[in-house]
Each structure stands twice: as structure tokens, then as C-alpha cells.
C-alpha positions in Angstrom: -1.9 -17.7 1.8 -3.6 -14.3 3.1 -1.6 -11.4 1.7 -1.1 -8.8 4.9 -1.0 -5.9 2.8 0.2 -2.5 2.3 -1.1 1.3 2.9 -2.5 3.9 1.1 -1.2 5.2 -2.3 -2.2 8.7 -2.8 -2.2 10.5 -6.3 -3.6 11.9 -9.2 -5.2 9.9 -11.7 -7.0 10.9 -15.5 -10.2 9.1 -16.0 -13.1 9.6 -18.2 -14.1 12.8 -16.0 -11.0 14.4 -16.2 -8.2 14.7 -13.4 -9.2 12.9 -10.2 -7.0 14.7 -7.3 -6.1 12.4 -4.0 -7.4 9.5 -5.2 -6.3 6.6 -3.6 -5.6 2.7 -3.8 -5.5 0.6 -0.4 -4.3 -2.7 0.1 -6.7 -3.6 3.3 -4.5 -4.7 6.3 -5.2 -7.5 8.9 -4.7 -4.6 11.5 -8.1 -3.0 10.0 -9.9 -6.1 11.1 -13.6 -4.4 10.2 -12.4 -3.3 6.6 -10.5 -6.5 6.2 -13.6 -8.8 6.9 -15.9 -6.6 5.1 -13.8 -6.7 2.0 -12.8 -10.4 2.2 -16.3 -11.6 2.9 -17.5 -9.9 -0.4 -19.1 -12.5 -3.0 -15.9 -12.8 -4.9 -16.6 -16.5 -6.4 -19.6 -15.2 -8.1 -17.2 -12.4 -10.0 -15.5 -13.6 -13.3 -12.0 -12.3 -13.7 -11.9 -9.1 -14.9 -8.1 -8.7 -16.1 -5.4 -11.4 -16.0 -1.6 -10.6 -16.1 1.4 -13.2 -17.2 4.9 -12.4 -16.5 7.9 -14.6 -17.2 11.2 -14.3 -15.6 13.6 -15.3 -13.3 12.9 -19.0 -14.2 9.4 -18.7 -13.4 5.7 -17.7 -14.7 3.4 -15.5 -12.5 0.1 -14.9 -13.4 -2.0 -12.0 -11.3 -5.8 -12.6 -11.4 -8.0 -9.4 -10.7 -11.5 -9.3 -9.7 -13.3 -5.9 -9.1 -16.7 -5.1 -7.2 -18.6 -1.8 -6.9 -19.1 -0.7 -3.3 -22.7 0.3 -2.7 -23.4 3.8 -1.2 -25.7 2.9 1.4 -23.1 0.1 2.5 -19.5 1.4 2.7 -16.4 -0.3 3.7 -15.9 0.4 7.3 -13.7 3.5 8.1 -13.2 4.0 4.1 -16.5 6.2 3.4 -14.9 7.5 0.3 -13.9 4.1 -1.3 -16.1 3.3 -4.4 -14.3 -0.5 -5.7 -13.1 -3.3 -4.2 -10.4 -5.5 -5.3 -9.3 -9.0 -5.1 -5.8 -10.1 -6.5 -4.6 -13.7 -6.6 -1.0 -14.1 -7.4 0.4 -17.4 -8.7 3.7 -18.8 -9.6 4.5 -21.7 -11.5 7.7 -23.2 -13.1 8.4 -22.9 -16.9 7.1 -26.2 -17.0 4.0 -25.0 -15.5 4.2 -26.8 -11.9 2.8 -24.7 -9.3 5.3 -22.8 -7.0 3.9 -22.7 -3.4 0.4 -21.5 -2.7 -1.6 -18.8 -4.4 -1.7 -15.4 -2.4 -4.7 -13.4 -2.1 -4.6 -9.9 -1.3 -7.6 -7.5 -1.2 -7.7 -3.8 -1.8 -9.9 -0.7 -2.1 -9.8 2.6 -4.2 -11.6 5.8 -4.4 -11.9 5.8 -8.1 -14.9 4.6 -9.6 -15.5 2.1 -12.6 -15.7 5.2 -15.0 -12.4 6.7 -14.0 -10.0 3.4 -13.8 -10.4 0.3 -15.9 -9.3 -3.0 -14.4 -6.1 -3.2 -16.6 -5.6 0.6 -14.9 -5.9 -0.4 -11.5 -3.8 -3.6 -12.1 -0.9 -1.4 -13.2 -1.7 1.2 -10.4 -1.5 -1.6 -7.8 1.9 -2.8 -9.5 3.5 0.6 -8.8 1.9 0.7 -5.3 3.5 -2.7 -4.5 6.8 -1.8 -5.6 7.0 1.5 -3.4 5.3 0.0 -0.4 7.5 -3.1 -0.6 10.5 -0.8 0.2 8.6 1.2 2.5 6.9 -1.4 4.6 10.2 -3.2 5.3 11.7 -0.3 6.6 8.5 0.6 8.7 8.1 -2.8 10.1 11.8 -3.1 10.8 12.8 0.0 11.8 9.3 1.1 13.4 7.9 -2.2 14.4 4.9 -1.1 12.2 2.9 -4.7 12.2 3.1 -5.2 16.0 1.4 -1.4 16.5 -1.7 -1.5 18.8 -3.3 1.5 16.9 -6.0 -0.1 14.8 -9.1 2.0 15.1 -10.7 3.9 12.7 -8.2 6.1 10.3 -5.7 5.6 13.2 -3.5 3.2 11.3 -3.3 5.2 7.9 -2.3 8.1 10.1 0.6 6.4 11.2 1.6 5.1 8.4 1.9 8.5 6.6 3.7 9.7 9.8 6.2 7.0 9.4 6.6 7.6 5.5 6.9 11.0 6.2 9.8 10.4 8.3 11.5 8.1 5.7 11.0 10.5 3.2 12.7 13.4 5.3 15.7 11.5 6.2 15.9 10.0 2.5 15.7 13.6 1.3 18.8 14.2 3.5 20.9 11.6 1.9 20.3 8.9 4.8 20.6 5.3 3.8 20.1 3.7 7.2 17.0 4.7 8.3 17.6 3.2 11.8 20.5 5.0 12.5 19.2 8.3 11.3 16.0 7.7 13.8 18.3 7.3 16.5 20.5 10.2 15.8 17.5 12.3 15.5 15.9 10.9 19.0 19.1 12.1 20.8 19.8 15.2 19.5 16.3 17.4 18.8 18.0 20.2 17.2 18.5 17.9 14.5 14.9 16.7 14.3 13.8 20.2 14.4 15.8 21.3 11.6 15.3 18.3 9.2 11.4 18.9 9.8 12.0 22.6 8.4 14.1 21.5 6.1 17.4 23.1 7.4 20.8 21.8 8.0 22.7 22.4 11.4 25.9 24.3 11.4 28.9 22.3 10.8 29.9 22.4 14.6 26.3 21.1 15.8 26.2 18.4 13.3 28.0 15.5 15.4 
């Protein structure tokens, strides 16, 4: 099973060379076809596992196998010239009796961190945090903003639009909104409300309806 993935997670990382500002790890999506084909077509079968994790809980066992390949400077990932490594993650689930549960799930990712900046186990930890955040964000982006049906697929367009959607979600949540769809509708119907939120202000009581 191919995982459709998520979007970029940006942040700092302290590696051997010191603080890496603006580093990212990005799960490659199928709506980025050039990058997706490039990464999925790498010689993963020839690469041994770089890191394996096993978790036990909720009546099952999950095994995650990570493989990492460097990206040659003269052969960058299409649309992502700053990416230095690509990753393949296989997630398998088993019963406590070691019987497989469903088909293995495969996800591909890229990162701007080099081998000296992040070890495979560091990348695995970052991916776990990335997925926890993005699983929540992706549901809202897909259901409320129909992201998976977007026709914006060229170049950096998907990343830019994902960032805009994330910004909108974050602004609503900073204002205490629980229902992002409802908050978005109210802002679309009342431009002063949307402008006030973008500026970090609150509408006067009489104008908040």
C-alpha cells in the first residue's frame, strides 16, 4: 500500500555542525508526481535497513523500517534542490501472535538534513512527530479545504498552498475555534472578521456577530 503522505515540517535541528535553521522533512505526495516518481524509483531494494523500531500496544505490534539514501548534488529531486537525503519507511502491523494485519504501508520522504546533521534514528523520531502533527492537519485540510482534490501540482505550488492552509488553521485555533469549517465560513461571509484575525485583532462586540 502506498502512503499518500503529508507535507513539509520545518524547524531547527542541532547536528554535528551546530544549529540547522529552517531544516525540513517532507513526506512526498502523489500530487507531486515528478518528485514522487524520482524518490519511489530509487534503488531501495539494494539498501539495507538503517533503523528499525517496534512498538507494542492496543493489542498489536507495529514495526517501522527506515532506509536512507543520499541525494547526489548533480541529480536533485525535481522541485526540491535543497533536499540532501531521501527516505523510505515501511510500516507493518502484526497481532500479538505475530500474524500480519493488512498489507505493509510504504511512505517516501525527503529532508534538507545531511547524513552528518541527522542520524537515521533522529530522522525516525522526527518523522513520528511530523506524522502526529500532520495527521491532524491533513484531516482538516482535506475535509475542509479539499486539499487532495487540488489541481495545483506544478513546482512549489502544493507546498505553498499547504502552508497557506496551515496558516489559516493556526489562526483560527489561536482564536479558540474548534470547528475550522464553521470558522472559515464565518470569515468568508464577513471580511472584517477575516482581516481582524489576520492582524491579530478582535472585532468590537457589536461587530462580532
